C-alpha positions, -999 to +999 in steps of 0.1 A: -073-195-794-043-173-800-018-183-827+018-176-818+044-173-846+079-183-837+107-168-859+132-191-874+159-173-854+142-181-822+138-217-832+175-222-838+187-201-810+196-221-779+214-216-747+249-231-750+256-257-723+294-263-720+314-294-710+349-286-699+373-315-701+409-317-687+438-340-688+466-333-664+497-351-653+510-328-626+478-310-617+488-277-633+465-281-663+436-291-641+440-260-619+442-237-650+412-252-666+391-252-634+401-215-629+387-207-664+354-225-657+351-208-623+357-174-638+331-179-664+305-191-639+308-159-619+315-134-647+290-106-652+272-107-685+272-145-688+244-156-710+252-192-719+240-222-698+256-247-676+293-254-672+303-289-663+339-298-655+351-334-659+384-352-662+390-370-696+382-404-682+350-391-665+339-375-698+347-408-717+323-427-694+295-405-706+308-400-742+277-412-761+255-386-744+278-356-749+260-346-780+226-346-763+237-328-731+262-302-744+266-277-772+303-270-767+333-290-755+363-270-741+394-291-736+425-283-716+452-309-718+489-315-717+511-344-730+530-371-711+563-388-722+566-389-760+533-371-766+510-396-749+478-386-731+483-376-694+469-393-664+431-395-664+427-386-701+435-417-721+400-430-722+387-398-737+413-398-764+404-434-770+368-425-776+379-399-801+399-425-820+373-452-821+351-438-849+380-436-873+388-473-868+367-496-890+351-522-867+362-558-875+338-587-879+316-592-849+327-560-832+302-534-821+295-508-848+307-473-839+290-441-850+314-422-873+304-387-862+293-390-826+299-353-819+282-339-850+264-307-840+288-299-812+315-272-812+349-273-795+380-253-785+413-267-771+440-251-750+473-270-746+498-268-718+534-278-716+570-268-720+591-265-751+620-283-735+600-314-746+597-318-784+563-334-783+548-312-755+518-301-776+512-335-792+481-345-772+464-311-775+469-311-812+457-347-815+426-338-795+418-308-817+422-329-848+402-358-836+374-337-823+369-324-858+372-359-872+343-371-851+320-342-863+327-313-839+332-278-853+363-259-841+350-225-828+383-209-819+419-216-828+438-237-803+460-219-778+493-236-771+509-224-738+546-228-733+555-227-696+590-218-706+577-186-722+585-150-714+560-147-685+530-137-706+513-171-704+485-159-681+478-129-703+475-153-733+451-175-714+430-145-703+427-132-739+418-167-753+392-175-727+378-140-731+372-146-768+357-180-761+334-166-735+320-141-760+315-169-786+297-190-761+276-160-751+263-152-785+265-187-800+238-213-808+236-249-817+231-238-853+267-224-854+280-260-855+270-261-892+294-232-900+329-237-914+355-242-887+374-211-874+406-225-888+425-257-896+437-279-868+474-277-880+475-239-879+492-224-848+519-203-833+544-231-830+540-244-866+570-259-884+589-243-913+561-254-937+536-234-917+519-264-902+518-279-867+530-315-866+515-343-847+526-378-837+497-403-840+492-423-808+463-445-820+481-479-817+493-472-782+461-457-769+438-484-784+461-512-774+462-500-738+425-495-737+420-531-747+444-543-720+427-521-694+456-497-691+453-463-675+464-428-685+498-417-696+512-416-661+492-445-648+523-466-641+540-439-621+524-448-587+534-485-593+570-475-602+572-453-570+561-482-549+587-505-565+614-479-558+604-477-521+603-515-518+638-519-534+652-492-512+638-508-480+652-542-491+686-528-498+687-511-464+677-543-447+705-562-464+730-536-454+719-537-418+721-575-417+755-576-433+743-594-463+757-566-485+791-550-479+792-513-470 
């Protein structure tokens, strides 16, 4: 019988499997995030494991098993309205909120650190013409840490009203993240985070990024079965068409004066 000694480094070294999550109102963020994942999958020198891409709602449906299946979560998300989660992302944000809310009597107990042992990085998309355009990305970054995940790279905030250097910023950010995933391991989740969540390029005069908490809105809509930030948009569009048809009919029949 031959005895084999395994070093402690080999025992802790693992191949990083990556979950890529997106939340997109207009489709731009979805395209950008999928482009990053696709580039990683075909890039020479890739050493980390699988790359799985899901919408926020899809990831939420499998939230309790993220820790077992993945070593890193990469999120690309925008904001909707007054800083709300975009279409197809609200359920994921709701899952991030749940552990911080003390369960009431008779409610199901929720694990406080469901993503402990996981690492994350966030990229936010939007336009500075809206004051709260980075609210959802910042909330996501903060809440991921609250539920136990370690920030492995500072959040990138993309301003679509910028000077045209957005793609170069994205390329530089995803390149750094690619290298971290390549040389990383599960054990890195025990290290200190790369930075604080409220640090960033678009910080306020006090040097901190601001965030508008959306817990009451998100959790209330989850309880009522509401959809993502833009979930009502298709309904509104249908109502507009119905009203337009009705008005046209009344004009044709003479019920309304021209």
